[in-house]
C-alpha positions, 0 to 999 in steps of 0.5 A, a space after each residue: 464501483 467507485 474508487 472508495 479511497 482507503 488508507 493513505 501513507 506519505 513518503 516524505 523523502 520522495 514527496 509522494 503519497 500512496 493510497 488504496 482504492 478499495 472499490 477499484 482494487 488498486 494502489 495509487 501514487 501521486 506527488 504530494 501536491 496531487 499531480 502525477 497520479 498513477 495507478 500501481 495496479 492490482 499488484 499482479 491480481 493479488 488484491 481482493 479487498 485492500 484496506 491498509 497500507 504501510 511503507 518501508 522506505 528503507 527497504 523500498 517496499 509497501 505492505 498491503 492488508 488484503 482483507 478479502 483473502 486475509 493476507 498481506 501483500 508485499 511489493 516494491 514501491 513502484 508496484 513491481 514484484 508483488 508477493 503474497 506473504 500469506 495470512 501470517 498464521 491467523 486473522 488479519 489485524 488491521 491495527 498492525 498496519 503501521 511502520 514507523 516513519 523514516 527520519 528526515 535529514 535536516 
């Protein structure tokens, strides 16, 4: 199955872009100019059908809406230390996948 890229998030501080490859069940990261693309993997085998991603830059975390298992996965921005946060008590609502952008120093 092809990559089938899904949700995208920008880290303007580190000049990185993150996205989900739904078909390959993995998280990707690259520089904003498209160079240096790397796979952050399947987060320890926890990804089934990832559809949404949010970044919490102040905490250095990413949150993944994992539709197939109806759960949320949290990991460090480099893909390490993945944790299954469970279904959080109900159906996964993909509209919640947004964390406000960090303020940029000027």
